[in-house]
C-alpha positions in Angstrom: 0.0 -0.1 0.1 1.6 3.4 -1.0 1.3 6.6 1.0 -1.7 8.0 -1.1 -3.8 4.9 -0.5 -3.1 4.9 3.2 -6.2 5.4 5.3 -6.4 7.1 8.6 -8.7 6.5 11.6 -9.5 9.0 14.3 -8.8 7.1 17.3 -8.5 8.1 20.9 -4.7 7.6 20.9 -4.4 9.8 17.8 -6.7 12.5 19.6 -4.4 12.3 22.6 -1.3 12.7 20.6 -2.7 15.6 18.6 -4.0 17.4 21.8 -0.6 17.2 23.1 0.8 19.0 20.3 2.5 16.1 18.3 3.0 17.4 14.8 2.6 14.1 13.0 -0.7 13.5 14.9 -2.0 16.9 14.0 -1.1 16.3 10.3 -3.0 12.9 10.3 -6.0 14.6 11.9 -5.9 17.1 9.0 -5.7 14.3 6.5 -8.7 12.7 8.1 -10.8 15.9 7.9 -9.5 17.1 4.5 -12.5 15.7 2.4 -14.9 17.6 4.7 -12.9 20.7 4.6 -12.7 20.5 0.8 -16.5 20.2 0.7 -16.9 23.4 2.9 -14.7 25.5 0.7 -15.8 24.2 -2.8 -17.8 26.4 -5.1 -19.1 25.6 -8.7 -18.2 28.3 -11.1 -18.9 28.6 -14.8 -16.0 29.5 -17.0 -16.1 31.7 -20.3 -16.8 28.5 -22.4 -19.9 27.7 -20.3 -18.2 24.7 -18.6 -19.0 24.3 -14.9 -16.0 23.8 -12.6 -15.5 23.0 -9.0 -12.9 25.3 -7.4 -11.6 25.2 -3.8 -11.1 28.4 -2.1 -7.6 27.7 -0.5 -7.7 30.7 1.7 -10.9 29.6 3.3 -9.5 25.9 3.7 -6.6 27.2 5.6 -8.9 29.2 8.0 -11.0 26.1 8.6 -7.9 24.1 9.3 -6.6 26.7 11.7 -10.0 26.6 13.6 -9.6 22.9 13.8 -6.0 23.1 15.2 -7.1 25.6 17.7 -10.1 23.3 18.7 -7.7 20.4 19.1 -5.3 22.4 21.3 -8.0 24.0 23.5 -11.2 21.9 23.5 -9.9 18.4 22.8 -7.3 18.7 25.4 -10.1 19.5 28.1 -12.0 16.2 26.9 -9.1 13.8 27.4 
């Protein structure tokens, strides 16, 4: 299995590691939530040729990810 096909699970151990600031765990949590984040920041647009395209607003995605990181550090830590 290559890295692109690797699946991640949101386990209690992963939450503990992320809440304690472990960089790899935080990255893994971001990977788990990435499809949801992409759905939140996606918008359909129509180009000059009339073709519809789905575009991600990367600025919004970064903001959503930053809110998640803050919640992990502040709220998740309280829960564990």
